[in-house]
C-alpha positions in Angstrom: 12.0 -77.8 43.2 14.5 -78.6 46.0 15.3 -74.9 46.3 11.6 -74.1 46.3 10.8 -76.6 49.1 13.5 -75.1 51.2 12.2 -71.6 50.6 10.4 -69.9 53.5 8.2 -68.0 51.1 5.5 -70.8 51.0 5.1 -70.7 54.8 5.3 -66.9 54.9 2.8 -66.4 52.0 0.3 -68.6 53.8 0.7 -66.5 57.0 0.6 -63.1 55.3 -2.4 -63.9 53.1 -4.2 -65.1 56.2 -3.4 -62.0 58.1 -4.5 -59.9 55.1 -1.0 -58.4 54.6 -1.3 -58.7 50.9 1.6 -56.5 49.9 4.0 -58.6 51.9 2.5 -61.8 50.5 3.0 -60.5 47.0 6.6 -59.5 47.7 7.2 -63.1 48.9 5.7 -64.4 45.7 8.0 -62.2 43.7 11.0 -63.6 45.5 9.6 -67.1 44.9 9.2 -66.4 41.2 12.9 -66.0 40.8 13.6 -69.6 41.8 10.5 -71.2 40.1 12.0 -72.9 37.1 10.3 -76.3 37.0 6.7 -77.0 36.0 5.8 -78.1 39.6 7.4 -75.0 41.1 5.4 -72.8 38.7 2.2 -74.6 39.6 2.9 -73.9 43.3 3.5 -70.3 42.6 0.2 -69.9 40.7 -1.6 -71.7 43.6 -0.1 -69.2 46.1 -1.2 -66.4 43.8 -4.9 -67.4 44.0 -5.9 -65.3 47.1 -4.2 -62.2 45.7 -5.2 -62.3 42.0 -7.7 -65.1 41.3 -8.5 -64.3 37.7 -4.8 -64.0 36.8 -4.1 -67.2 38.6 -6.8 -69.0 36.7 -5.4 -67.7 33.4 -1.8 -68.8 34.3 -3.1 -72.2 35.5 -4.7 -72.8 32.1 -1.5 -71.7 30.4 0.4 -74.3 32.4 -1.8 -76.9 30.8 -4.0 -77.8 33.7 -7.5 -79.0 32.7 -9.3 -78.1 36.0 -9.7 -74.9 37.9 -6.9 -73.7 40.1 -9.5 -73.2 42.8 -10.1 -76.9 42.9 -6.5 -77.8 43.5 -5.0 -78.6 46.9 -3.4 -75.8 48.7 0.4 -76.3 48.9 1.8 -77.1 52.3 5.3 -76.1 53.3 7.5 -78.9 54.8 8.6 -77.3 58.1 11.3 -79.9 58.7 13.0 -79.0 55.4 12.7 -75.3 56.2 14.5 -75.6 59.6 18.2 -75.3 58.6 21.0 -76.8 60.6 23.4 -74.0 59.7 22.7 -70.2 59.8 24.6 -67.4 58.2 25.6 -64.9 60.8 26.6 -61.4 59.7 29.8 -60.1 61.4 30.0 -56.3 61.7 32.8 -54.1 63.0 31.6 -50.7 64.2 28.3 -51.2 62.3 30.0 -52.1 58.9 29.7 -55.6 57.5 33.1 -57.4 57.5 32.3 -61.0 56.9 29.7 -63.8 57.4 30.0 -67.0 59.4 28.2 -70.3 59.0 27.1 -71.2 62.6 25.0 -74.1 63.9 21.4 -73.0 64.8 21.2 -72.2 68.5 24.9 -71.8 69.0 26.0 -70.2 72.3 26.7 -66.5 72.3 30.3 -67.0 73.5 31.1 -69.4 70.7 29.7 -67.1 68.0 31.5 -64.0 69.4 34.8 -66.0 69.6 34.4 -67.1 66.0 33.6 -63.5 64.9 36.7 -62.2 66.7 38.9 -64.8 65.1 37.4 -64.1 61.7 38.0 -60.3 62.0 41.1 -60.3 64.1 39.9 -57.5 66.4 39.6 -57.2 70.1 36.2 -55.4 70.8 35.4 -53.0 73.5 31.8 -54.0 73.4 29.9 -56.8 71.6 26.3 -56.5 70.3 24.8 -59.9 69.6 21.5 -60.6 68.0 20.8 -64.4 68.2 20.9 -66.2 64.9 21.4 -63.0 62.9 24.4 -60.8 63.6 27.4 -59.9 65.8 28.6 -56.3 65.9 32.1 -55.9 67.3 32.5 -52.3 68.6 36.1 -51.1 68.7 37.6 -47.7 69.5 
């Protein structure tokens, strides 16, 4: 359940179902099903399935041993504080090809991230493409 509570799928599924982007919400649920091992995690997964497939969700809810309707259960709420991670994984590319990844603090300054990427790859770039909190691409000749 710890991995489930840290998963952004709960928050994303709520947003996508509300925006009627059902294919994206279903894809998030499929990702979530891979980490749903405990009974509580499975209940949350079934509750998130209700707007997309209510009859299937009701059947799965009964198979989980619940005596009342899934439609009467409280909607799961994501803990935003848990979702906000202190460390991010930054992809380091060299000429568009992935070379390594770095663990960087959220909101780290561009120069610090580029310096860490240069030391990790050992190259001196001609140009640097930096996408905050996602990737650094070191362009060389």
